N, CA, C and O atoms as a printed pandas DataFrame, in Angstrom:
     atom_number atom_name residue_name chain_id  residue_number  x_coord  y_coord  z_coord
0              1         N          MET        A               1  104.899   87.319   89.272
1              2        CA          MET        A               1  103.959   87.749   88.267
2              3         C          MET        A               1  102.819   88.505   88.939
3              4         O          MET        A               1  102.379   88.139   90.028
4              5         N          LEU        A               2  102.354   89.540   88.297
5              6        CA          LEU        A               2  101.303   90.384   88.836
6              7         C          LEU        A               2  100.108   90.359   87.900
7              8         O          LEU        A               2  100.254   90.413   86.679
8              9         N          HIS        A               3   98.930   90.276   88.490
9             10        CA          HIS        A               3   97.694   90.325   87.718
10            11         C          HIS        A               3   96.838   91.444   88.310
11            12         O          HIS        A               3   96.671   91.532   89.526
12            13         N          ILE        A               4   96.304   92.289   87.443
13            14        CA          ILE        A               4   95.511   93.428   87.897
14            15         C          ILE        A               4   94.173   93.419   87.180
15            16         O          ILE        A               4   94.109   93.284   85.958
16            17         N          GLN        A               5   93.094   93.565   87.961
17            18        CA          GLN        A               5   91.735   93.634   87.423
18            19         C          GLN        A               5   91.128   94.959   87.859
19            20         O          GLN        A               5   91.356   95.420   88.977
20            21         N          ARG        A               6   90.358   95.561   86.973
21            22        CA          ARG        A               6   89.683   96.816   87.310
22            23         C          ARG        A               6   88.191   96.651   87.118
23            24         O          ARG        A               6   87.745   96.067   86.130
24            25         N          GLU        A               7   87.421   97.166   88.062
25            26        CA          GLU        A               7   85.968   97.130   88.004
26            27         C          GLU        A               7   85.441   98.508   88.375
27            28         O          GLU        A               7   86.053   99.232   89.159
28            29         N          ILE        A               8   84.299   98.856   87.799
29            30        CA          ILE        A               8   83.625  100.094   88.142
30            31         C          ILE        A               8   82.347   99.725   88.897
31            32         O          ILE        A               8   81.535   98.942   88.404
32            33         N          HIS        A               9   82.175  100.284   90.077
33            34        CA          HIS        A               9   80.987  100.063   90.902
34            35         C          HIS        A               9   80.337  101.420   91.128
35            36         O          HIS        A               9   80.842  102.245   91.889
36            37         N          ASP        A              10   79.200  101.642   90.452
37            38        CA          ASP        A              10   78.603  102.978   90.413
38            39         C          ASP        A              10   79.683  103.918   89.873
39            40         O          ASP        A              10   80.061  103.809   88.706
40            41         N          PHE        A              11   80.173  104.819   90.683
41            42        CA          PHE        A              11   81.241  105.711   90.221
42            43         C          PHE        A              11   82.568  105.436   90.934
43            44         O          PHE        A              11   83.554  106.137   90.705
44            45         N          ALA        A              12   82.591  104.432   91.787
45            46        CA          ALA        A              12   83.825  104.058   92.477
46            47         C          ALA        A              12   84.618  103.096   91.595
47            48         O          ALA        A              12   84.044  102.272   90.883
48            49         N          VAL        A              13   85.929  103.213   91.651
49            50        CA          VAL        A              13   86.813  102.355   90.855
50            51         C          VAL        A              13   87.517  101.378   91.794
51            52         O          VAL        A              13   88.170  101.779   92.757
52            53         N          LEU        A              14   87.370  100.089   91.493
53            54        CA          LEU        A              14   88.001   99.022   92.273
54            55         C          LEU        A              14   89.104   98.398   91.438
55            56         O          LEU        A              14   88.879   97.964   90.308
56            57         N          THR        A              15   90.303   98.362   92.013
57            58        CA          THR        A              15   91.438   97.703   91.367
58            59         C          THR        A              15   91.860   96.543   92.253
59            60         O          THR        A              15   92.232   96.737   93.410
60            61         N          ARG        A              16   91.798   95.334   91.701
61            62        CA          ARG        A              16   92.223   94.137   92.438
62            63         C          ARG        A              16   93.638   93.778   91.988
63            64         O          ARG        A              16   93.913   93.636   90.797
64            65         N          VAL        A              17   94.521   93.636   92.964
65            66        CA          VAL        A              17   95.922   93.311   92.690
66            67         C          VAL        A              17   96.182   91.901   93.193
67            68         O          VAL        A              17   95.901   91.581   94.348
68            69         N          ILE        A              18   96.728   91.051   92.306
69            70        CA          ILE        A              18   96.956   89.646   92.633
70            71         C          ILE        A              18   98.398   89.290   92.275
71            72         O          ILE        A              18   98.851   89.533   91.157
72            73         N          GLY        A              19   99.112   88.710   93.246
73            74        CA          GLY        A              19  100.480   88.285   92.993
74            75         C          GLY        A              19  101.470   88.975   93.913
75            76         O          GLY        A              19  101.114   89.451   94.991
76            77         N          GLU        A              20  102.714   89.021   93.471
77            78        CA          GLU        A              20  103.784   89.618   94.259
78            79         C          GLU        A              20  104.062   91.035   93.786
79            80         O          GLU        A              20  104.201   91.287   92.589
80            81         N          ILE        A              21  104.143   91.962   94.742
81            82        CA          ILE        A              21  104.460   93.346   94.410
82            83         C          ILE        A              21  105.909   93.596   94.820
83            84         O          ILE        A              21  106.231   93.699   96.004
84            85         N          ASP        A              22  106.763   93.688   93.821
85            86        CA          ASP        A              22  108.175   93.977   94.057
86            87         C          ASP        A              22  108.665   94.934   92.978
87            88         O          ASP        A              22  107.874   95.422   92.171
88            89         N          LEU        A              23  109.949   95.198   92.963
89            90        CA          LEU        A              23  110.519   96.163   92.027
90            91         C          LEU        A              23  110.295   95.764   90.567
91            92         O          LEU        A              23  110.210   96.629   89.696
92            93         N          ASN        A              24  110.201   94.469   90.297
93            94        CA          ASN        A              24  110.010   93.994   88.921
94            95         C          ASN        A              24  108.670   94.389   88.326
95            96         O          ASN        A              24  108.547   94.494   87.106
96            97         N          VAL        A              25  107.657   94.612   89.170
97            98        CA          VAL        A              25  106.320   94.945   88.675
98            99         C          VAL        A              25  105.900   96.366   89.064
99           100         O          VAL        A              25  104.748   96.755   88.871
100          101         N          PHE        A              26  106.836   97.129   89.609
101          102        CA          PHE        A              26  106.543   98.476   90.094
102          103         C          PHE        A              26  105.904   99.355   89.018
103          104         O          PHE        A              26  104.882   99.992   89.271
104          105         N          ASP        A              27  106.488   99.395   87.836
105          106        CA          ASP        A              27  105.960  100.248   86.768
106          107         C          ASP        A              27  104.556   99.826   86.346
107          108         O          ASP        A              27  103.697  100.673   86.103
108          109         N          GLU        A              28  104.326   98.529   86.259
109          110        CA          GLU        A              28  102.999   98.020   85.894
110          111         C          GLU        A              28  101.964   98.418   86.943
111          112         O          GLU        A              28  100.857   98.839   86.606
112          113         N          LEU        A              29  102.331   98.281   88.212
113          114        CA          LEU        A              29  101.421   98.659   89.290
114          115         C          LEU        A              29  101.147  100.159   89.250
115          116         O          LEU        A              29   99.997  100.576   89.381
116          117         N          ARG        A              30  102.171  100.964   89.074
117          118        CA          ARG        A              30  101.984  102.418   89.042
118          119         C          ARG        A              30  101.055  102.822   87.899
119          120         O          ARG        A              30  100.159  103.643   88.090
120          121         N          ARG        A              31  101.263  102.251   86.717
121          122        CA          ARG        A              31  100.378  102.573   85.577
122          123         C          ARG        A              31   98.931  102.194   85.870
123          124         O          ARG        A              31   98.010  102.953   85.569
124          125         N          ALA        A              32   98.738  101.026   86.453
125          126        CA          ALA        A              32   97.378  100.565   86.758
126          127         C          ALA        A              32   96.712  101.468   87.790
127          128         O          ALA        A              32   95.539  101.815   87.647
128          129         N          LEU        A              33   97.444  101.845   88.817
129          130        CA          LEU        A              33   96.864  102.701   89.845
130          131         C          LEU        A              33   96.632  104.120   89.332
131          132         O          LEU        A              33   95.633  104.747   89.685
132          133         N          ASP        A              34   97.534  104.629   88.509
133          134        CA          ASP        A              34   97.327  105.957   87.920
134          135         C          ASP        A              34   96.125  105.970   86.983
135          136         O          ASP        A              34   95.390  106.956   86.931
136          137         N          THR        A              35   95.920  104.885   86.246
137          138        CA          THR        A              35   94.746  104.782   85.382
138          139         C          THR        A              35   93.479  104.761   86.217
139          140         O          THR        A              35   92.505  105.440   85.890
140          141         N          ALA        A              36   93.484  103.984   87.298
141          142        CA          ALA        A              36   92.324  103.931   88.190
142          143         C          ALA        A              36   92.039  105.311   88.772
143          144         O          ALA        A              36   90.881  105.718   88.869
144          145         N          LEU        A              37   93.076  106.021   89.154
145          146        CA          LEU        A              37   92.894  107.370   89.698
146          147         C          LEU        A              37   92.288  108.303   88.657
147          148         O          LEU        A              37   91.414  109.108   88.980
148          149         N          ALA        A              38   92.740  108.204   87.423
149          150        CA          ALA        A              38   92.208  109.051   86.351
150          151         C          ALA        A              38   90.725  108.775   86.115
151          152         O          ALA        A              38   89.989  109.664   85.688
152          153         N          LEU        A              39   90.286  107.556   86.389
153          154        CA          LEU        A              39   88.881  107.178   86.191
154          155         C          LEU        A              39   87.989  107.523   87.381
155          156         O          LEU        A              39   86.764  107.462   87.274
156          157         N          THR        A              40   88.590  107.883   88.509
157          158        CA          THR        A              40   87.849  108.129   89.739
158          159         C          THR        A              40   87.552  109.614   89.903
159          160         O          THR        A              40   88.417  110.463   89.687
160          161         N          ALA        A              41   86.322  109.911   90.286
161          162        CA          ALA        A              41   85.929  111.299   90.544
162          163         C          ALA        A              41   85.361  111.405   91.959
163          164         O          ALA        A              41   84.458  110.658   92.336
164          165         N          ALA        A              42   85.902  112.341   92.731
165          166        CA          ALA        A              42   85.384  112.586   94.078
166          167         C          ALA        A              42   83.919  112.987   93.964
167          168         O          ALA        A              42   83.553  113.664   93.003
168          169         N          PRO        A              43   83.087  112.604   94.885
169          170        CA          PRO        A              43   83.397  112.063   96.210
170          171         C          PRO        A              43   83.492  110.539   96.253
171          172         O          PRO        A              43   83.553  109.959   97.337
172          173         N          TYR        A              44   83.504  109.895   95.115
173          174        CA          TYR        A              44   83.576  108.436   95.086
174          175         C          TYR        A              44   85.008  107.988   95.330
175          176         O          TYR        A              44   85.950  108.646   94.887
176          177         N          PRO        A              45   85.179  106.860   96.040
177          178        CA          PRO        A              45   86.529  106.418   96.388
178          179         C          PRO        A              45   87.201  105.589   95.289
179          180         O          PRO        A              45   86.549  105.002   94.425
180          181         N          MET        A              46   88.493  105.571   95.362
181          182        CA          MET        A              46   89.311  104.641   94.593
182          183         C          MET        A              46   89.667  103.530   95.577
183          184         O          MET        A              46   90.220  103.797   96.644
184          185         N          VAL        A              47   89.355  102.292   95.222
185          186        CA          VAL        A              47   89.579  101.162   96.118
186          187         C          VAL        A              47   90.632  100.248   95.505
187          188         O          VAL        A              47   90.556   99.893   94.329
188          189         N          VAL        A              48   91.613   99.874   96.319
189          190        CA          VAL        A              48   92.669   98.957   95.890
190          191         C          VAL        A              48   92.591   97.720   96.779
191          192         O          VAL        A              48   92.895   97.774   97.970
192          193         N          ASP        A              49   92.181   96.608   96.180
193          194        CA          ASP        A              49   92.040   95.347   96.907
194          195         C          ASP        A              49   93.368   94.606   96.866
195          196         O          ASP        A              49   93.811   94.161   95.807
196          197         N          LEU        A              50   93.999   94.477   98.032
197          198        CA          LEU        A              50   95.303   93.827   98.139
198          199         C          LEU        A              50   95.210   92.419   98.706
199          200         O          LEU        A              50   96.234   91.826   99.046
200          201         N          ASP        A              51   94.006   91.870   98.816
201          202        CA          ASP        A              51   93.857   90.543   99.405
202          203         C          ASP        A              51   94.408   89.417   98.533
203          204         O          ASP        A              51   94.542   88.288   99.004
204          205         N          GLY        A              52   94.725   89.700   97.285
205          206        CA          GLY        A              52   95.350   88.702   96.425
206          207         C          GLY        A              52   96.867   88.824   96.385
207          208         O          GLY        A              52   97.530   88.100   95.641
208          209         N          VAL        A              53   97.418   89.734   97.181
209          210        CA          VAL        A              53   98.863   89.973   97.183
210          211         C          VAL        A              53   99.544   88.982   98.123
211          212         O          VAL        A              53   99.165   88.848   99.287
212          213         N          SER        A              54  100.557   88.290   97.597
213          214        CA          SER        A              54  101.277   87.291   98.388
214          215         C          SER        A              54  102.627   87.791   98.893
215          216         O          SER        A              54  103.251   87.139   99.730
216          217         N          PHE        A              55  103.090   88.954   98.390
217          218        CA          PHE        A              55  104.349   89.549   98.838
218          219         C          PHE        A              55  104.284   91.045   98.558
219          220         O          PHE        A              55  103.862   91.466   97.482
220          221         N          LEU        A              56  104.707   91.846   99.537
221          222        CA          LEU        A              56  104.689   93.295   99.397
222          223         C          LEU        A              56  106.053   93.845   99.792
223          224         O          LEU        A              56  106.412   93.851  100.969
224          225         N          SER        A              57  106.809   94.307   98.800
225          226        CA          SER        A              57  108.158   94.816   99.040
226          227         C          SER        A              57  108.125   96.288   99.425
227          228         O          SER        A              57  107.067   96.917   99.443
228          229         N          SER        A              58  109.299   96.826   99.731
229          230        CA          SER        A              58  109.400   98.253  100.054
230          231         C          SER        A              58  109.011   99.107   98.849
231          232         O          SER        A              58  108.452  100.191   99.022
232          233         N          ALA        A              59  109.296   98.642   97.637
233          234        CA          ALA        A              59  108.869   99.381   96.441
234          235         C          ALA        A              59  107.348   99.413   96.359
235          236         O          ALA        A              59  106.767  100.430   95.981
236          237         N          GLY        A              60  106.706   98.314   96.708
237          238        CA          GLY        A              60  105.254   98.265   96.728
238          239         C          GLY        A              60  104.670   99.191   97.778
239          240         O          GLY        A              60  103.687   99.888   97.525
240          241         N          LEU        A              61  105.270   99.197   98.951
241          242        CA          LEU        A              61  104.835  100.108  100.010
242          243         C          LEU        A              61  104.947  101.559   99.550
243          244         O          LEU        A              61  104.047  102.367   99.779
244          245         N          ALA        A              62  106.054  101.873   98.904
245          246        CA          ALA        A              62  106.269  103.241   98.411
246          247         C          ALA        A              62  105.193  103.630   97.402
247          248         O          ALA        A              62  104.739  104.774   97.395
248          249         N          GLU        A              63  104.784  102.699   96.556
249          250        CA          GLU        A              63  103.749  103.015   95.570
250          251         C          GLU        A              63  102.385  103.195   96.231
251          252         O          GLU        A              63  101.592  104.022   95.778
252          253         N          LEU        A              64  102.097  102.449   97.279
253          254        CA          LEU        A              64  100.839  102.650   97.992
254          255         C          LEU        A              64  100.782  104.053   98.595
255          256         O          LEU        A              64   99.756  104.730   98.524
256          257         N          VAL        A              65  101.881  104.472   99.180
257          258        CA          VAL        A              65  101.954  105.832   99.718
258          259         C          VAL        A              65  101.860  106.845   98.587
259          260         O          VAL        A              65  101.181  107.865   98.710
260          261         N          GLY        A              66  102.545  106.559   97.486
261          262        CA          GLY        A              66  102.546  107.479   96.343
262          263         C          GLY        A              66  101.163  107.680   95.750
263          264         O          GLY        A              66  100.773  108.816   95.477
264          265         N          ILE        A              67  100.414  106.610   95.544
265          266        CA          ILE        A              67   99.074  106.765   94.952
266          267         C          ILE        A              67   98.156  107.472   95.934
267          268         O          ILE        A              67   97.286  108.239   95.523
268          269         N          ASP        A              68   98.336  107.227   97.223
269          270        CA          ASP        A              68   97.528  107.921   98.225
270          271         C          ASP        A              68   97.797  109.426   98.156
271          272         O          ASP        A              68   96.862  110.224   98.212
272          273         N          GLU        A              69   99.046  109.812   98.038
273          274        CA          GLU        A              69   99.401  111.235   97.944
274          275         C          GLU        A              69   98.898  111.856   96.645
275          276         O          GLU        A              69   98.372  112.969   96.655
276          277         N          ARG        A              70   99.054  111.147   95.527
277          278        CA          ARG        A              70   98.588  111.685   94.245
278          279         C          ARG        A              70   97.069  111.846   94.242
279          280         O          ARG        A              70   96.542  112.809   93.686
280          281         N          ALA        A              71   96.370  110.898   94.866
281          282        CA          ALA        A              71   94.910  110.979   94.925
282          283         C          ALA        A              71   94.466  112.156   95.791
283          284         O          ALA        A              71   93.527  112.868   95.434
284          285         N          ARG        A              72   95.127  112.362   96.913
285          286        CA          ARG        A              72   94.758  113.467   97.805
286          287         C          ARG        A              72   94.868  114.815   97.090
287          288         O          ARG        A              72   94.051  115.708   97.318
288          289         N          THR        A              73   95.860  114.962   96.237
289          290        CA          THR        A              73   96.000  116.232   95.518
290          291         C          THR        A              73   94.834  116.462   94.569
291          292         O          THR        A              73   94.564  117.600   94.186
292          293         N          ARG        A              74   94.144  115.399   94.187
293          294        CA          ARG        A              74   92.960  115.491   93.311
294          295         C          ARG        A              74   91.651  115.443   94.092
295          296         O          ARG        A              74   90.568  115.483   93.508
296          297         N          GLY        A              75   91.757  115.357   95.418
297          298        CA          GLY        A              75   90.561  115.301   96.247
298          299         C          GLY        A              75   89.874  113.954   96.253
299          300         O          GLY        A              75   88.692  113.861   96.583
300          301         N          VAL        A              76   90.599  112.905   95.891
301          302        CA          VAL        A              76   90.048  111.547   95.839
302          303         C          VAL        A              76   90.573  110.747   97.031
303          304         O          VAL        A              76   91.758  110.791   97.361
304          305         N          GLU        A              77   89.663  110.020   97.661
305          306        CA          GLU        A              77   90.031  109.166   98.785
306          307         C          GLU        A              77   90.407  107.774   98.277
307          308         O          GLU        A              77   89.661  107.162   97.513
308          309         N          VAL        A              78   91.560  107.283   98.704
309          310        CA          VAL        A              78   91.982  105.924   98.359
310          311         C          VAL        A              78   91.773  105.037   99.578
311          312         O          VAL        A              78   92.194  105.362  100.688
312          313         N          ARG        A              79   91.112  103.911   99.343
313          314        CA          ARG        A              79   90.889  102.931  100.397
314          315         C          ARG        A              79   91.520  101.617   99.962
315          316         O          ARG        A              79   91.310  101.154   98.841
316          317         N          PHE        A              80   92.287  101.031  100.853
317          318        CA          PHE        A              80   92.953   99.765  100.578
318          319         C          PHE        A              80   92.249   98.655  101.349
319          320         O          PHE        A              80   91.913   98.824  102.521
320          321         N          VAL        A              81   92.028   97.527  100.696
321          322        CA          VAL        A              81   91.455   96.357  101.351
322          323         C          VAL        A              81   92.595   95.389  101.612
323          324         O          VAL        A              81   93.286   94.955  100.690
324          325         N          ALA        A              82   92.781   95.057  102.888
325          326        CA          ALA        A              82   93.883   94.159  103.246
326          327         C          ALA        A              82   93.522   93.370  104.496
327          328         O          ALA        A              82   93.160   93.941  105.525
328          329         N          THR        A              83   93.627   92.055  104.393
329          330        CA          THR        A              83   93.392   91.184  105.547
330          331         C          THR        A              83   94.500   90.140  105.697
331          332         O          THR        A              83   94.589   89.475  106.730
332          333         N          ARG        A              84   95.332   89.997  104.688
333          334        CA          ARG        A              84   96.368   88.958  104.715
334          335         C          ARG        A              84   97.618   89.438  105.450
335          336         O          ARG        A              84   98.005   90.603  105.362
336          337         N          ARG        A              85   98.222   88.526  106.162
337          338        CA          ARG        A              85   99.434   88.820  106.922
338          339         C          ARG        A              85  100.548   89.355  106.022
339          340         O          ARG        A              85  101.310   90.232  106.428
340          341         N          GLU        A              86  100.642   88.825  104.799
341          342        CA          GLU        A              86  101.711   89.231  103.880
342          343         C          GLU        A              86  101.645   90.721  103.544
343          344         O          GLU        A              86  102.652   91.318  103.162
344          345         N          VAL        A              87  100.482   91.310  103.683
345          346        CA          VAL        A              87  100.308   92.739  103.409
346          347         C          VAL        A              87  100.264   93.536  104.705
347          348         O          VAL        A              87  100.906   94.581  104.815
348          349         N          LEU        A              88   99.518   93.054  105.674
349          350        CA          LEU        A              88   99.360   93.795  106.921
350          351         C          LEU        A              88  100.654   93.920  107.719
351          352         O          LEU        A              88  100.903   94.950  108.345
352          353         N          ARG        A              89  101.472   92.881  107.698
353          354        CA          ARG        A              89  102.707   92.926  108.483
354          355         C          ARG        A              89  103.637   94.050  108.020
355          356         O          ARG        A              89  104.075   94.836  108.860
356          357         N          PRO        A              90  103.962   94.167  106.727
357          358        CA          PRO        A              90  104.830   95.283  106.338
358          359         C          PRO        A              90  104.176   96.653  106.573
359          360         O          PRO        A              90  104.863   97.625  106.885
360          361         N          LEU        A              91  102.856   96.722  106.423
361          362        CA          LEU        A              91  102.163   97.988  106.709
362          363         C          LEU        A              91  102.289   98.345  108.188
363          364         O          LEU        A              91  102.499   99.504  108.544
364          365         N          ARG        A              92  102.158   97.339  109.035
365          366        CA          ARG        A              92  102.266   97.566  110.477
366          367         C          ARG        A              92  103.692   97.949  110.861
367          368         O          ARG        A              92  103.897   98.900  111.616
368          369         N          LEU        A              93  104.674   97.221  110.348
369          370        CA          LEU        A              93  106.075   97.464  110.706
370          371         C          LEU        A              93  106.561   98.850  110.276
371          372         O          LEU        A              93  107.423   99.440  110.927
372          373         N          THR        A              94  106.012   99.355  109.194
373          374        CA          THR        A              94  106.428  100.675  108.702
374          375         C          THR        A              94  105.575  101.818  109.259
375          376         O          THR        A              94  105.851  102.989  109.000
376          377         N          GLY        A              95  104.542  101.472  110.022
377          378        CA          GLY        A              95  103.659  102.494  110.573
378          379         C          GLY        A              95  102.606  102.989  109.598
379          380         O          GLY        A              95  101.870  103.925  109.906
380          381         N          LEU        A              96  102.525  102.374  108.426
381          382        CA          LEU        A              96  101.575  102.835  107.412
382          383         C          LEU        A              96  100.129  102.470  107.729
383          384         O          LEU        A              96   99.207  103.039  107.146
384          385         N          LEU        A              97   99.921  101.527  108.646
385          386        CA          LEU        A              97   98.540  101.207  109.041
386          387         C          LEU        A              97   97.856  102.427  109.637
387          388         O          LEU        A              97   96.635  102.564  109.551
388          389         N          ASP        A              98   98.640  103.314  110.242
389          390        CA          ASP        A              98   98.086  104.520  110.854
390          391         C          ASP        A              98   97.904  105.653  109.860
391          392         O          ASP        A              98   97.258  106.650  110.181
392          393         N          HIS        A              99   98.461  105.524  108.654
393          394        CA          HIS        A              99   98.432  106.615  107.681
394          395         C          HIS        A              99   97.571  106.331  106.452
395          396         O          HIS        A              99   97.072  107.259  105.816
396          397         N          LEU        A             100   97.395  105.066  106.119
397          398        CA          LEU        A             100   96.578  104.702  104.960
398          399         C          LEU        A             100   95.210  104.227  105.447
399          400         O          LEU        A             100   95.078  103.728  106.565
400          401         N          ASP        A             101   94.211  104.387  104.610
401          402        CA          ASP        A             101   92.851  103.946  104.939
402          403         C          ASP        A             101   92.735  102.469  104.572
403          404         O          ASP        A             101   92.550  102.120  103.406
404          405         N          ILE        A             102   92.847  101.607  105.582
405          406        CA          ILE        A             102   92.821  100.160  105.378
406          407         C          ILE        A             102   91.462   99.631  105.823
407          408         O          ILE        A             102   91.014   99.909  106.935
408          409         N          ARG        A             103   90.813   98.871  104.954
409          410        CA          ARG        A             103   89.504   98.289  105.241
410          411         C          ARG        A             103   89.607   96.773  105.181
411          412         O          ARG        A             103   90.519   96.220  104.567
412          413         N          ALA        A             104   88.648   96.106  105.836
413          414        CA          ALA        A             104   88.652   94.647  105.889
414          415         C          ALA        A             104   87.875   94.003  104.754
415          416         O          ALA        A             104   88.102   92.837  104.432
416          417         N          GLU        A             105   86.945   94.760  104.132
417          418        CA          GLU        A             105   86.097   94.179  103.093
418          419         C          GLU        A             105   85.935   95.140  101.922
419          420         O          GLU        A             105   85.922   96.359  102.095
420          421         N          VAL        A             106   85.814   94.573  100.742
421          422        CA          VAL        A             106   85.623   95.383   99.537
422          423         C          VAL        A             106   84.331   96.181   99.612
423          424         O          VAL        A             106   84.315   97.364   99.273
424          425         N          ASP        A             107   83.244   95.545  100.053
425          426        CA          ASP        A             107   81.959   96.250  100.128
426          427         C          ASP        A             107   82.042   97.468  101.030
427          428         O          ASP        A             107   81.499   98.525  100.708
428          429         N          GLU        A             108   82.714   97.321  102.146
429          430        CA          GLU        A             108   82.898   98.443  103.075
430          431         C          GLU        A             108   83.716   99.556  102.409
431          432         O          GLU        A             108   83.398  100.737  102.551
432          433         N          ALA        A             109   84.749   99.178  101.698
433          434        CA          ALA        A             109   85.605  100.168  101.040
434          435         C          ALA        A             109   84.874  100.897   99.912
435          436         O          ALA        A             109   85.124  102.079   99.675
436          437         N          LEU        A             110   83.982  100.208   99.224
437          438        CA          LEU        A             110   83.238  100.827   98.130
438          439         C          LEU        A             110   82.127  101.760   98.621
439          440         O          LEU        A             110   81.657  102.620   97.876
440          441         N          SER        A             111   81.720  101.585   99.856
441          442        CA          SER        A             111   80.641  102.381  100.407
442          443         C          SER        A             111   81.045  103.843  100.528
443          444         O          SER        A             111   82.197  104.162  100.824
444          445         N          ARG        A             112   80.071  104.733  100.291
445          446        CA          ARG        A             112   80.338  106.152  100.488
446          447         C          ARG        A             112   80.211  106.526  101.956
447          448         O          ARG        A             112   80.550  107.640  102.354
448          449         N          ARG        A             113   79.724  105.592  102.753
449          450        CA          ARG        A             113   79.586  105.845  104.174
450          451         C          ARG        A             113   80.921  105.680  104.879
451          452         O          ARG        A             113   81.755  104.872  104.470
452          453         N          HIS        A             114   81.114  106.437  105.923
453          454        CA          HIS        A             114   82.311  106.306  106.752
454          455         C          HIS        A             114   81.965  105.413  107.925
455          456         O          HIS        A             114   81.100  105.782  108.719
456          457         N          PRO        A             115   82.605  104.238  108.081
457          458        CA          PRO        A             115   82.188  103.268  109.080
458          459         C          PRO        A             115   82.281  103.767  110.522
459          460         O          PRO        A             115   81.453  103.394  111.353
460          461         N          GLU        A             116   83.275  104.605  110.832
461          462        CA          GLU        A             116   83.437  105.077  112.199
462          463         C          GLU        A             116   82.379  106.141  112.541
463          464         O          GLU        A             116   81.970  106.259  113.696
464          465         N          LEU        A             117   81.946  106.902  111.549
465          466        CA          LEU        A             117   80.977  107.949  111.802
466          467         C          LEU        A             117   79.551  107.455  111.628
467          468         O          LEU        A             117   78.596  108.083  112.084
468          469         N          ASN        A             118   79.426  106.294  110.945
469          470        CA          ASN        A             118   78.116  105.696  110.661
470          471         C          ASN        A             118   77.202  106.666  109.902
471          472         O          ASN        A             118   76.006  106.756  110.179
472          473         N          VAL        A             119   77.783  107.378  108.954
473          474        CA          VAL        A             119   76.998  108.324  108.113
474          475         C          VAL        A             119   77.200  108.009  106.654
475          476         O          VAL        A             119   76.633  108.681  105.793
C-alpha cells in the first residue's frame, strides 16, 4: 500500500511517499509526481521525500528517473530525500546515486541554497 502527502513550502512542492513502491502502485506514484511537477515553478525545487519508503522496485527506480527527466525539460530541479537502506541500496547498485540529487534532510532539499556551493 502506498500513501502520498503533498505540502507547499513557500513555492517549493514537497511530496512525501510512504510505503512500498512497486509495479502495483506505479500509476499512482506517477500521477502524484506529475501533479507535484505541474505545481512547481522554477527556480523553486520539487522535493520527493522517500524516507517513508520500505521497498523500492525497479519500476519505482524507473519512475524516479522519469520524473527527474520530465522536470529537467521544464527547468525544474528535483531533489530526493533518502536516508533509509531500503532506498539507498537500490540507488547505489544501479548507479543512480551519482545521477539523481539525493539529500539527507527535507529542510536541506527545500532550501534554494546549494549545499556544496554554500550560496
